[in-house]
PyMOL commands that place a pseudoatom at each C-alpha (Angstrom):
pseudoatom trace, name=CA, resn=MET, resi=1, chain=A, elem=C, hetatm=0, pos=[21.783, -13.336, 14.717]
pseudoatom trace, name=CA, resn=LYS, resi=2, chain=A, elem=C, hetatm=0, pos=[22.385, -16.071, 12.268]
pseudoatom trace, name=CA, resn=LEU, resi=3, chain=A, elem=C, hetatm=0, pos=[19.251, -17.513, 10.745]
pseudoatom trace, name=CA, resn=LEU, resi=4, chain=A, elem=C, hetatm=0, pos=[18.473, -20.245, 8.464]
pseudoatom trace, name=CA, resn=PHE, resi=5, chain=A, elem=C, hetatm=0, pos=[15.304, -19.825, 6.186]
pseudoatom trace, name=CA, resn=VAL, resi=6, chain=A, elem=C, hetatm=0, pos=[13.634, -22.907, 4.479]
pseudoatom trace, name=CA, resn=THR, resi=7, chain=A, elem=C, hetatm=0, pos=[11.010, -23.264, 2.172]
pseudoatom trace, name=CA, resn=GLY, resi=8, chain=A, elem=C, hetatm=0, pos=[9.708, -26.597, 0.045]
pseudoatom trace, name=CA, resn=SER, resi=9, chain=A, elem=C, hetatm=0, pos=[10.797, -24.273, -3.505]
pseudoatom trace, name=CA, resn=LEU, resi=10, chain=A, elem=C, hetatm=0, pos=[10.535, -20.865, -4.668]
pseudoatom trace, name=CA, resn=VAL, resi=11, chain=A, elem=C, hetatm=0, pos=[7.535, -21.138, -6.912]
pseudoatom trace, name=CA, resn=HIS, resi=12, chain=A, elem=C, hetatm=0, pos=[5.283, -17.999, -6.852]
pseudoatom trace, name=CA, resn=GLY, resi=13, chain=A, elem=C, hetatm=0, pos=[3.521, -18.279, -3.770]
pseudoatom trace, name=CA, resn=GLY, resi=14, chain=A, elem=C, hetatm=0, pos=[2.393, -16.047, -1.137]
pseudoatom trace, name=CA, resn=ALA, resi=15, chain=A, elem=C, hetatm=0, pos=[4.422, -17.790, 1.551]
pseudoatom trace, name=CA, resn=GLU, resi=16, chain=A, elem=C, hetatm=0, pos=[8.013, -18.157, -0.362]
pseudoatom trace, name=CA, resn=ARG, resi=17, chain=A, elem=C, hetatm=0, pos=[7.649, -14.268, -1.054]
pseudoatom trace, name=CA, resn=HIS, resi=18, chain=A, elem=C, hetatm=0, pos=[6.986, -13.505, 2.618]
pseudoatom trace, name=CA, resn=THR, resi=19, chain=A, elem=C, hetatm=0, pos=[9.998, -15.559, 3.602]
pseudoatom trace, name=CA, resn=ILE, resi=20, chain=A, elem=C, hetatm=0, pos=[12.185, -14.028, 1.053]
pseudoatom trace, name=CA, resn=GLY, resi=21, chain=A, elem=C, hetatm=0, pos=[11.230, -10.853, 1.767]
pseudoatom trace, name=CA, resn=LEU, resi=22, chain=A, elem=C, hetatm=0, pos=[12.141, -11.312, 5.817]
pseudoatom trace, name=CA, resn=ALA, resi=23, chain=A, elem=C, hetatm=0, pos=[15.129, -13.054, 5.016]
pseudoatom trace, name=CA, resn=ASN, resi=24, chain=A, elem=C, hetatm=0, pos=[15.985, -10.173, 2.806]
pseudoatom trace, name=CA, resn=ARG, resi=25, chain=A, elem=C, hetatm=0, pos=[15.152, -7.674, 5.379]
pseudoatom trace, name=CA, resn=LEU, resi=26, chain=A, elem=C, hetatm=0, pos=[16.967, -9.011, 8.115]
pseudoatom trace, name=CA, resn=ALA, resi=27, chain=A, elem=C, hetatm=0, pos=[20.365, -9.274, 6.263]
pseudoatom trace, name=CA, resn=GLU, resi=28, chain=A, elem=C, hetatm=0, pos=[19.581, -5.349, 6.001]
pseudoatom trace, name=CA, resn=ARG, resi=29, chain=A, elem=C, hetatm=0, pos=[19.467, -4.782, 9.443]
pseudoatom trace, name=CA, resn=GLY, resi=30, chain=A, elem=C, hetatm=0, pos=[22.742, -6.301, 10.145]
pseudoatom trace, name=CA, resn=HIS, resi=31, chain=A, elem=C, hetatm=0, pos=[21.517, -10.499, 11.172]
pseudoatom trace, name=CA, resn=GLU, resi=32, chain=A, elem=C, hetatm=0, pos=[23.447, -13.383, 9.120]
pseudoatom trace, name=CA, resn=CYS, resi=33, chain=A, elem=C, hetatm=0, pos=[20.719, -14.821, 6.521]
pseudoatom trace, name=CA, resn=HIS, resi=34, chain=A, elem=C, hetatm=0, pos=[21.150, -17.931, 4.941]
pseudoatom trace, name=CA, resn=PHE, resi=35, chain=A, elem=C, hetatm=0, pos=[18.448, -19.767, 2.794]
pseudoatom trace, name=CA, resn=VAL, resi=36, chain=A, elem=C, hetatm=0, pos=[17.577, -22.697, 1.383]
pseudoatom trace, name=CA, resn=TYR, resi=37, chain=A, elem=C, hetatm=0, pos=[14.990, -24.514, -0.499]
pseudoatom trace, name=CA, resn=VAL, resi=38, chain=A, elem=C, hetatm=0, pos=[14.168, -28.252, -1.212]
pseudoatom trace, name=CA, resn=LYS, resi=39, chain=A, elem=C, hetatm=0, pos=[12.915, -28.454, -4.343]
pseudoatom trace, name=CA, resn=ALA, resi=40, chain=A, elem=C, hetatm=0, pos=[14.228, -27.052, -7.626]
pseudoatom trace, name=CA, resn=ASP, resi=41, chain=A, elem=C, hetatm=0, pos=[11.582, -24.554, -8.568]
pseudoatom trace, name=CA, resn=HIS, resi=42, chain=A, elem=C, hetatm=0, pos=[13.995, -21.472, -8.421]
pseudoatom trace, name=CA, resn=SER, resi=43, chain=A, elem=C, hetatm=0, pos=[11.526, -18.980, -9.483]
pseudoatom trace, name=CA, resn=GLN, resi=44, chain=A, elem=C, hetatm=0, pos=[11.646, -16.365, -7.149]
pseudoatom trace, name=CA, resn=PHE, resi=45, chain=A, elem=C, hetatm=0, pos=[15.860, -16.758, -7.048]
pseudoatom trace, name=CA, resn=ASP, resi=46, chain=A, elem=C, hetatm=0, pos=[16.244, -13.665, -8.117]
pseudoatom trace, name=CA, resn=ARG, resi=47, chain=A, elem=C, hetatm=0, pos=[14.641, -11.746, -5.445]
pseudoatom trace, name=CA, resn=LEU, resi=48, chain=A, elem=C, hetatm=0, pos=[16.926, -13.314, -2.592]
pseudoatom trace, name=CA, resn=ARG, resi=49, chain=A, elem=C, hetatm=0, pos=[19.521, -10.886, -1.512]
pseudoatom trace, name=CA, resn=VAL, resi=50, chain=A, elem=C, hetatm=0, pos=[21.045, -13.462, 0.847]
pseudoatom trace, name=CA, resn=THR, resi=51, chain=A, elem=C, hetatm=0, pos=[22.940, -16.744, 0.184]
pseudoatom trace, name=CA, resn=GLY, resi=52, chain=A, elem=C, hetatm=0, pos=[20.527, -18.983, -1.296]
pseudoatom trace, name=CA, resn=GLN, resi=53, chain=A, elem=C, hetatm=0, pos=[20.627, -22.588, -1.522]
pseudoatom trace, name=CA, resn=CYS, resi=54, chain=A, elem=C, hetatm=0, pos=[18.594, -25.842, -3.495]
pseudoatom trace, name=CA, resn=LEU, resi=55, chain=A, elem=C, hetatm=0, pos=[18.577, -29.014, -1.748]
pseudoatom trace, name=CA, resn=GLU, resi=56, chain=A, elem=C, hetatm=0, pos=[17.734, -30.839, -5.439]
pseudoatom trace, name=CA, resn=ALA, resi=57, chain=A, elem=C, hetatm=0, pos=[15.366, -33.196, -3.655]
pseudoatom trace, name=CA, resn=GLN, resi=58, chain=A, elem=C, hetatm=0, pos=[13.662, -35.290, -6.506]
pseudoatom trace, name=CA, resn=ARG, resi=59, chain=A, elem=C, hetatm=0, pos=[11.192, -37.192, -4.270]
pseudoatom trace, name=CA, resn=TYR, resi=60, chain=A, elem=C, hetatm=0, pos=[8.808, -36.110, -1.557]
pseudoatom trace, name=CA, resn=LEU, resi=61, chain=A, elem=C, hetatm=0, pos=[11.289, -37.152, 0.893]
pseudoatom trace, name=CA, resn=HIS, resi=62, chain=A, elem=C, hetatm=0, pos=[14.873, -37.383, -0.257]
pseudoatom trace, name=CA, resn=PRO, resi=63, chain=A, elem=C, hetatm=0, pos=[17.345, -38.658, 2.002]
pseudoatom trace, name=CA, resn=ALA, resi=64, chain=A, elem=C, hetatm=0, pos=[20.449, -37.069, -0.429]
pseudoatom trace, name=CA, resn=ALA, resi=65, chain=A, elem=C, hetatm=0, pos=[18.464, -33.922, 0.107]
pseudoatom trace, name=CA, resn=LEU, resi=66, chain=A, elem=C, hetatm=0, pos=[17.924, -33.914, 3.805]
pseudoatom trace, name=CA, resn=ARG, resi=67, chain=A, elem=C, hetatm=0, pos=[21.675, -35.174, 4.407]
pseudoatom trace, name=CA, resn=ALA, resi=68, chain=A, elem=C, hetatm=0, pos=[22.323, -31.666, 2.217]
pseudoatom trace, name=CA, resn=LEU, resi=69, chain=A, elem=C, hetatm=0, pos=[20.172, -29.943, 4.570]
pseudoatom trace, name=CA, resn=GLN, resi=70, chain=A, elem=C, hetatm=0, pos=[22.154, -31.148, 7.604]
pseudoatom trace, name=CA, resn=GLY, resi=71, chain=A, elem=C, hetatm=0, pos=[24.928, -30.536, 6.265]
pseudoatom trace, name=CA, resn=VAL, resi=72, chain=A, elem=C, hetatm=0, pos=[24.443, -26.925, 6.203]
pseudoatom trace, name=CA, resn=VAL, resi=73, chain=A, elem=C, hetatm=0, pos=[23.299, -26.552, 9.708]
pseudoatom trace, name=CA, resn=GLN, resi=74, chain=A, elem=C, hetatm=0, pos=[26.485, -28.351, 10.585]
pseudoatom trace, name=CA, resn=GLU, resi=75, chain=A, elem=C, hetatm=0, pos=[28.242, -25.452, 8.760]
pseudoatom trace, name=CA, resn=LYS, resi=76, chain=A, elem=C, hetatm=0, pos=[26.459, -22.183, 9.142]
pseudoatom trace, name=CA, resn=LYS, resi=77, chain=A, elem=C, hetatm=0, pos=[25.801, -23.201, 12.989]
pseudoatom trace, name=CA, resn=PRO, resi=78, chain=A, elem=C, hetatm=0, pos=[22.342, -21.008, 13.074]
pseudoatom trace, name=CA, resn=HIS, resi=79, chain=A, elem=C, hetatm=0, pos=[20.754, -19.865, 16.282]
pseudoatom trace, name=CA, resn=CYS, resi=80, chain=A, elem=C, hetatm=0, pos=[17.175, -20.605, 14.740]
pseudoatom trace, name=CA, resn=ILE, resi=81, chain=A, elem=C, hetatm=0, pos=[15.622, -22.209, 12.046]
pseudoatom trace, name=CA, resn=VAL, resi=82, chain=A, elem=C, hetatm=0, pos=[12.585, -20.503, 10.349]
pseudoatom trace, name=CA, resn=ALA, resi=83, chain=A, elem=C, hetatm=0, pos=[10.364, -23.071, 7.914]
pseudoatom trace, name=CA, resn=ALA, resi=84, chain=A, elem=C, hetatm=0, pos=[7.397, -21.683, 6.233]
pseudoatom trace, name=CA, resn=ASN, resi=85, chain=A, elem=C, hetatm=0, pos=[4.667, -24.506, 5.762]
pseudoatom trace, name=CA, resn=GLN, resi=86, chain=A, elem=C, hetatm=0, pos=[4.798, -28.002, 6.710]
pseudoatom trace, name=CA, resn=TYR, resi=87, chain=A, elem=C, hetatm=0, pos=[6.729, -29.097, 3.796]
pseudoatom trace, name=CA, resn=ALA, resi=88, chain=A, elem=C, hetatm=0, pos=[10.025, -27.647, 4.941]
pseudoatom trace, name=CA, resn=LEU, resi=89, chain=A, elem=C, hetatm=0, pos=[9.137, -27.865, 8.723]
pseudoatom trace, name=CA, resn=MET, resi=90, chain=A, elem=C, hetatm=0, pos=[9.427, -31.451, 7.683]
pseudoatom trace, name=CA, resn=TYR, resi=91, chain=A, elem=C, hetatm=0, pos=[12.800, -31.335, 6.441]
pseudoatom trace, name=CA, resn=ALA, resi=92, chain=A, elem=C, hetatm=0, pos=[13.949, -28.893, 9.485]
pseudoatom trace, name=CA, resn=ALA, resi=93, chain=A, elem=C, hetatm=0, pos=[12.797, -30.618, 11.951]
pseudoatom trace, name=CA, resn=LEU, resi=94, chain=A, elem=C, hetatm=0, pos=[14.466, -33.718, 10.743]
pseudoatom trace, name=CA, resn=ALA, resi=95, chain=A, elem=C, hetatm=0, pos=[17.810, -31.752, 10.265]
pseudoatom trace, name=CA, resn=ARG, resi=96, chain=A, elem=C, hetatm=0, pos=[18.106, -28.952, 12.882]
pseudoatom trace, name=CA, resn=GLY, resi=97, chain=A, elem=C, hetatm=0, pos=[20.115, -31.305, 15.168]
pseudoatom trace, name=CA, resn=GLY, resi=98, chain=A, elem=C, hetatm=0, pos=[19.074, -29.713, 18.198]
pseudoatom trace, name=CA, resn=VAL, resi=99, chain=A, elem=C, hetatm=0, pos=[18.913, -25.988, 16.819]
pseudoatom trace, name=CA, resn=PRO, resi=100, chain=A, elem=C, hetatm=0, pos=[15.401, -23.976, 17.818]
pseudoatom trace, name=CA, resn=LEU, resi=101, chain=A, elem=C, hetatm=0, pos=[13.185, -24.134, 15.024]
pseudoatom trace, name=CA, resn=MET, resi=102, chain=A, elem=C, hetatm=0, pos=[10.421, -21.593, 14.614]
pseudoatom trace, name=CA, resn=ALA, resi=103, chain=A, elem=C, hetatm=0, pos=[7.579, -22.329, 12.122]
pseudoatom trace, name=CA, resn=THR, resi=104, chain=A, elem=C, hetatm=0, pos=[5.486, -19.845, 10.070]
pseudoatom trace, name=CA, resn=PHE, resi=105, chain=A, elem=C, hetatm=0, pos=[2.027, -21.546, 8.623]
pseudoatom trace, name=CA, resn=HIS, resi=106, chain=A, elem=C, hetatm=0, pos=[0.233, -19.699, 5.782]
pseudoatom trace, name=CA, resn=THR, resi=107, chain=A, elem=C, hetatm=0, pos=[-2.517, -22.040, 5.232]
pseudoatom trace, name=CA, resn=THR, resi=108, chain=A, elem=C, hetatm=0, pos=[-5.876, -22.460, 6.583]
pseudoatom trace, name=CA, resn=GLN, resi=109, chain=A, elem=C, hetatm=0, pos=[-8.205, -25.242, 5.083]
pseudoatom trace, name=CA, resn=LEU, resi=110, chain=A, elem=C, hetatm=0, pos=[-6.676, -28.790, 2.832]
pseudoatom trace, name=CA, resn=ARG, resi=111, chain=A, elem=C, hetatm=0, pos=[-8.026, -28.761, -0.165]
pseudoatom trace, name=CA, resn=SER, resi=112, chain=A, elem=C, hetatm=0, pos=[-7.769, -32.658, -0.127]
pseudoatom trace, name=CA, resn=VAL, resi=113, chain=A, elem=C, hetatm=0, pos=[-7.987, -35.933, 1.916]
pseudoatom trace, name=CA, resn=LYS, resi=114, chain=A, elem=C, hetatm=0, pos=[-4.068, -36.597, 1.135]
pseudoatom trace, name=CA, resn=GLU, resi=115, chain=A, elem=C, hetatm=0, pos=[-3.489, -33.308, 2.976]
pseudoatom trace, name=CA, resn=ALA, resi=116, chain=A, elem=C, hetatm=0, pos=[-6.147, -34.230, 5.590]
pseudoatom trace, name=CA, resn=LEU, resi=117, chain=A, elem=C, hetatm=0, pos=[-3.702, -37.128, 6.340]
pseudoatom trace, name=CA, resn=GLN, resi=118, chain=A, elem=C, hetatm=0, pos=[-0.380, -35.788, 5.989]
pseudoatom trace, name=CA, resn=MET, resi=119, chain=A, elem=C, hetatm=0, pos=[-1.293, -33.581, 8.552]
pseudoatom trace, name=CA, resn=VAL, resi=120, chain=A, elem=C, hetatm=0, pos=[-1.419, -36.521, 10.864]
pseudoatom trace, name=CA, resn=TYR, resi=121, chain=A, elem=C, hetatm=0, pos=[2.673, -36.557, 10.778]
pseudoatom trace, name=CA, resn=TYR, resi=122, chain=A, elem=C, hetatm=0, pos=[2.977, -32.915, 10.473]
pseudoatom trace, name=CA, resn=ARG, resi=123, chain=A, elem=C, hetatm=0, pos=[1.001, -32.276, 13.777]
pseudoatom trace, name=CA, resn=PRO, resi=124, chain=A, elem=C, hetatm=0, pos=[4.102, -33.633, 16.103]
pseudoatom trace, name=CA, resn=LEU, resi=125, chain=A, elem=C, hetatm=0, pos=[6.785, -31.832, 14.237]
pseudoatom trace, name=CA, resn=PHE, resi=126, chain=A, elem=C, hetatm=0, pos=[4.412, -27.791, 14.743]
pseudoatom trace, name=CA, resn=TRP, resi=127, chain=A, elem=C, hetatm=0, pos=[3.972, -29.529, 18.627]
pseudoatom trace, name=CA, resn=ALA, resi=128, chain=A, elem=C, hetatm=0, pos=[8.146, -29.630, 18.833]
pseudoatom trace, name=CA, resn=ALA, resi=129, chain=A, elem=C, hetatm=0, pos=[8.660, -26.192, 17.098]
pseudoatom trace, name=CA, resn=GLU, resi=130, chain=A, elem=C, hetatm=0, pos=[9.837, -23.395, 19.593]
pseudoatom trace, name=CA, resn=ARG, resi=131, chain=A, elem=C, hetatm=0, pos=[7.409, -21.084, 17.777]
pseudoatom trace, name=CA, resn=LEU, resi=132, chain=A, elem=C, hetatm=0, pos=[4.462, -21.626, 15.486]
pseudoatom trace, name=CA, resn=VAL, resi=133, chain=A, elem=C, hetatm=0, pos=[3.998, -18.078, 13.817]
pseudoatom trace, name=CA, resn=PHE, resi=134, chain=A, elem=C, hetatm=0, pos=[0.280, -17.645, 12.234]
pseudoatom trace, name=CA, resn=VAL, resi=135, chain=A, elem=C, hetatm=0, pos=[-0.726, -15.017, 10.005]
pseudoatom trace, name=CA, resn=CYS, resi=136, chain=A, elem=C, hetatm=0, pos=[-4.085, -13.711, 11.693]
pseudoatom trace, name=CA, resn=GLU, resi=137, chain=A, elem=C, hetatm=0, pos=[-5.816, -14.534, 15.007]
pseudoatom trace, name=CA, resn=ALA, resi=138, chain=A, elem=C, hetatm=0, pos=[-8.581, -16.353, 13.057]
pseudoatom trace, name=CA, resn=GLN, resi=139, chain=A, elem=C, hetatm=0, pos=[-6.392, -18.477, 11.022]
pseudoatom trace, name=CA, resn=ARG, resi=140, chain=A, elem=C, hetatm=0, pos=[-5.100, -19.634, 15.339]
pseudoatom trace, name=CA, resn=ARG, resi=141, chain=A, elem=C, hetatm=0, pos=[-8.395, -20.286, 16.316]
pseudoatom trace, name=CA, resn=TYR, resi=142, chain=A, elem=C, hetatm=0, pos=[-8.976, -22.398, 13.183]
pseudoatom trace, name=CA, resn=TRP, resi=143, chain=A, elem=C, hetatm=0, pos=[-5.969, -24.564, 13.810]
pseudoatom trace, name=CA, resn=ARG, resi=144, chain=A, elem=C, hetatm=0, pos=[-6.760, -24.435, 17.817]
pseudoatom trace, name=CA, resn=ARG, resi=145, chain=A, elem=C, hetatm=0, pos=[-9.762, -26.182, 17.345]
pseudoatom trace, name=CA, resn=ARG, resi=146, chain=A, elem=C, hetatm=0, pos=[-7.525, -28.709, 15.130]
pseudoatom trace, name=CA, resn=ALA, resi=147, chain=A, elem=C, hetatm=0, pos=[-4.657, -29.616, 17.619]
pseudoatom trace, name=CA, resn=LEU, resi=148, chain=A, elem=C, hetatm=0, pos=[-2.326, -27.665, 15.555]
pseudoatom trace, name=CA, resn=PHE, resi=149, chain=A, elem=C, hetatm=0, pos=[-0.208, -25.813, 17.295]
pseudoatom trace, name=CA, resn=GLY, resi=150, chain=A, elem=C, hetatm=0, pos=[3.785, -25.217, 19.191]
pseudoatom trace, name=CA, resn=ARG, resi=151, chain=A, elem=C, hetatm=0, pos=[4.888, -25.232, 22.394]
pseudoatom trace, name=CA, resn=ARG, resi=152, chain=A, elem=C, hetatm=0, pos=[4.103, -21.305, 22.016]
pseudoatom trace, name=CA, resn=THR, resi=153, chain=A, elem=C, hetatm=0, pos=[2.076, -19.393, 19.222]
pseudoatom trace, name=CA, resn=GLU, resi=154, chain=A, elem=C, hetatm=0, pos=[2.112, -16.241, 18.252]
pseudoatom trace, name=CA, resn=VAL, resi=155, chain=A, elem=C, hetatm=0, pos=[-0.040, -14.272, 15.405]
pseudoatom trace, name=CA, resn=ILE, resi=156, chain=A, elem=C, hetatm=0, pos=[2.211, -11.968, 13.306]
pseudoatom trace, name=CA, resn=TYR, resi=157, chain=A, elem=C, hetatm=0, pos=[0.625, -10.413, 10.275]
pseudoatom trace, name=CA, resn=ASN, resi=158, chain=A, elem=C, hetatm=0, pos=[1.441, -10.715, 6.932]
pseudoatom trace, name=CA, resn=GLY, resi=159, chain=A, elem=C, hetatm=0, pos=[3.710, -7.220, 5.654]
pseudoatom trace, name=CA, resn=ILE, resi=160, chain=A, elem=C, hetatm=0, pos=[3.729, -5.780, 2.378]
pseudoatom trace, name=CA, resn=ASP, resi=161, chain=A, elem=C, hetatm=0, pos=[6.621, -5.009, 1.341]
pseudoatom trace, name=CA, resn=THR, resi=162, chain=A, elem=C, hetatm=0, pos=[5.886, -2.001, 0.060]
pseudoatom trace, name=CA, resn=GLU, resi=163, chain=A, elem=C, hetatm=0, pos=[9.973, -1.112, -1.576]
pseudoatom trace, name=CA, resn=TYR, resi=164, chain=A, elem=C, hetatm=0, pos=[9.619, -4.468, -4.312]
pseudoatom trace, name=CA, resn=TRP, resi=165, chain=A, elem=C, hetatm=0, pos=[5.831, -3.355, -4.918]
pseudoatom trace, name=CA, resn=GLN, resi=166, chain=A, elem=C, hetatm=0, pos=[6.381, 0.051, -6.450]
pseudoatom trace, name=CA, resn=ALA, resi=167, chain=A, elem=C, hetatm=0, pos=[4.865, 1.005, -9.683]
pseudoatom trace, name=CA, resn=GLY, resi=168, chain=A, elem=C, hetatm=0, pos=[7.041, 0.382, -12.604]
pseudoatom trace, name=CA, resn=GLN, resi=169, chain=A, elem=C, hetatm=0, pos=[7.812, 2.395, -15.895]
pseudoatom trace, name=CA, resn=GLU, resi=170, chain=A, elem=C, hetatm=0, pos=[5.260, 0.156, -17.672]
pseudoatom trace, name=CA, resn=GLY, resi=171, chain=A, elem=C, hetatm=0, pos=[2.389, 1.027, -15.403]
pseudoatom trace, name=CA, resn=PRO, resi=172, chain=A, elem=C, hetatm=0, pos=[0.942, 3.904, -17.751]
pseudoatom trace, name=CA, resn=ALA, resi=173, chain=A, elem=C, hetatm=0, pos=[1.123, 1.723, -20.855]
pseudoatom trace, name=CA, resn=MET, resi=174, chain=A, elem=C, hetatm=0, pos=[0.174, -1.015, -19.410]
pseudoatom trace, name=CA, resn=ARG, resi=175, chain=A, elem=C, hetatm=0, pos=[-3.094, 0.798, -18.357]
pseudoatom trace, name=CA, resn=ARG, resi=176, chain=A, elem=C, hetatm=0, pos=[-3.249, 1.623, -21.853]
pseudoatom trace, name=CA, resn=ALA, resi=177, chain=A, elem=C, hetatm=0, pos=[-3.096, -1.452, -23.053]
pseudoatom trace, name=CA, resn=LEU, resi=178, chain=A, elem=C, hetatm=0, pos=[-6.104, -2.512, -20.890]
pseudoatom trace, name=CA, resn=GLY, resi=179, chain=A, elem=C, hetatm=0, pos=[-8.247, 0.015, -21.802]
pseudoatom trace, name=CA, resn=PHE, resi=180, chain=A, elem=C, hetatm=0, pos=[-7.578, 2.242, -18.076]
pseudoatom trace, name=CA, resn=GLY, resi=181, chain=A, elem=C, hetatm=0, pos=[-7.523, 5.726, -18.555]
pseudoatom trace, name=CA, resn=GLU, resi=182, chain=A, elem=C, hetatm=0, pos=[-4.589, 7.995, -15.942]
pseudoatom trace, name=CA, resn=GLN, resi=183, chain=A, elem=C, hetatm=0, pos=[-7.301, 8.550, -13.665]
pseudoatom trace, name=CA, resn=ASP, resi=184, chain=A, elem=C, hetatm=0, pos=[-8.968, 5.406, -13.818]
pseudoatom trace, name=CA, resn=LEU, resi=185, chain=A, elem=C, hetatm=0, pos=[-9.586, 3.290, -10.167]
pseudoatom trace, name=CA, resn=VAL, resi=186, chain=A, elem=C, hetatm=0, pos=[-7.787, -0.360, -10.966]
pseudoatom trace, name=CA, resn=ILE, resi=187, chain=A, elem=C, hetatm=0, pos=[-8.515, -3.228, -8.697]
pseudoatom trace, name=CA, resn=GLY, resi=188, chain=A, elem=C, hetatm=0, pos=[-7.200, -6.608, -8.840]
pseudoatom trace, name=CA, resn=MET, resi=189, chain=A, elem=C, hetatm=0, pos=[-6.487, -9.921, -6.734]
pseudoatom trace, name=CA, resn=SER, resi=190, chain=A, elem=C, hetatm=0, pos=[-4.014, -12.331, -7.634]
pseudoatom trace, name=CA, resn=ALA, resi=191, chain=A, elem=C, hetatm=0, pos=[-4.509, -15.507, -5.968]
pseudoatom trace, name=CA, resn=VAL, resi=192, chain=A, elem=C, hetatm=0, pos=[-5.168, -19.170, -5.899]
pseudoatom trace, name=CA, resn=LEU, resi=193, chain=A, elem=C, hetatm=0, pos=[-8.431, -20.153, -6.213]
pseudoatom trace, name=CA, resn=ARG, resi=194, chain=A, elem=C, hetatm=0, pos=[-8.909, -21.164, -3.115]
pseudoatom trace, name=CA, resn=ALA, resi=195, chain=A, elem=C, hetatm=0, pos=[-11.817, -20.150, -0.322]
pseudoatom trace, name=CA, resn=GLU, resi=196, chain=A, elem=C, hetatm=0, pos=[-9.124, -18.703, 2.088]
pseudoatom trace, name=CA, resn=LYS, resi=197, chain=A, elem=C, hetatm=0, pos=[-8.251, -16.227, -0.341]
pseudoatom trace, name=CA, resn=ASN, resi=198, chain=A, elem=C, hetatm=0, pos=[-11.525, -15.124, -0.406]
pseudoatom trace, name=CA, resn=HIS, resi=199, chain=A, elem=C, hetatm=0, pos=[-12.374, -13.418, -3.997]
pseudoatom trace, name=CA, resn=LEU, resi=200, chain=A, elem=C, hetatm=0, pos=[-15.830, -13.221, -3.223]
pseudoatom trace, name=CA, resn=GLN, resi=201, chain=A, elem=C, hetatm=0, pos=[-15.129, -10.772, -0.507]
pseudoatom trace, name=CA, resn=MET, resi=202, chain=A, elem=C, hetatm=0, pos=[-13.147, -8.269, -3.117]
pseudoatom trace, name=CA, resn=VAL, resi=203, chain=A, elem=C, hetatm=0, pos=[-15.908, -8.613, -5.076]
pseudoatom trace, name=CA, resn=ASP, resi=204, chain=A, elem=C, hetatm=0, pos=[-18.273, -7.748, -2.125]
pseudoatom trace, name=CA, resn=ALA, resi=205, chain=A, elem=C, hetatm=0, pos=[-16.013, -4.618, -1.601]
pseudoatom trace, name=CA, resn=ILE, resi=206, chain=A, elem=C, hetatm=0, pos=[-16.139, -3.068, -5.341]
pseudoatom trace, name=CA, resn=ALA, resi=207, chain=A, elem=C, hetatm=0, pos=[-20.069, -3.928, -4.944]
pseudoatom trace, name=CA, resn=MET, resi=208, chain=A, elem=C, hetatm=0, pos=[-19.919, -1.651, -1.863]
pseudoatom trace, name=CA, resn=LEU, resi=209, chain=A, elem=C, hetatm=0, pos=[-18.023, 0.839, -3.320]
pseudoatom trace, name=CA, resn=ARG, resi=210, chain=A, elem=C, hetatm=0, pos=[-20.277, 0.390, -6.617]
pseudoatom trace, name=CA, resn=ARG, resi=211, chain=A, elem=C, hetatm=0, pos=[-22.982, 1.526, -4.398]
pseudoatom trace, name=CA, resn=ARG, resi=212, chain=A, elem=C, hetatm=0, pos=[-21.262, 4.740, -2.356]
pseudoatom trace, name=CA, resn=GLY, resi=213, chain=A, elem=C, hetatm=0, pos=[-21.149, 5.909, -6.365]
pseudoatom trace, name=CA, resn=VAL, resi=214, chain=A, elem=C, hetatm=0, pos=[-17.277, 4.982, -6.904]
for i in range(1, 214): cmd.bond("trace and resi %d" % i, "trace and resi %d" % (i + 1))
show_as sticks, trace
zoom trace
């Protein structure tokens, strides 16, 4: 199968990391995968194991970037376009030219009035997608109540690329630098301070462990 993945950028975000991992793994299984990102943040480019191209968009909706994406679609002739989140979906929907479109959505709560207003014109793009994939059932219920769905919706829980997240040689030195012993249990969280990331749940979990004597 020929697949074209589209993200807003290659910033260090969960949706971007997830999409890169998905493209890489599907390519390893014999699928022809290509990757396009809209804005010139190349932070994770070195993780790509498939052909990658930046559209170099200079503003929110950049006609030259849109034409470039249309050119990629015409050249690669993908069987499906996979767009991660609403910004990439906008470009993919405008450039797809009849190619089936699948959107993955990694967001729950919107952070500002601007984002809420933008969702007014993003919604029809989601409605038109052949598939809309949420990352958990609670997220699907949340957006269903707010009239956000595709022609068909699915839930696929986020996976973890265990091959990428292997402890490196620097692990013991890092532990020593941070004052941890070799046998100390270390729990950390790397995430934007947004309510849906639920940092408080981690604090509660650690408190529960402490009460159990850990």
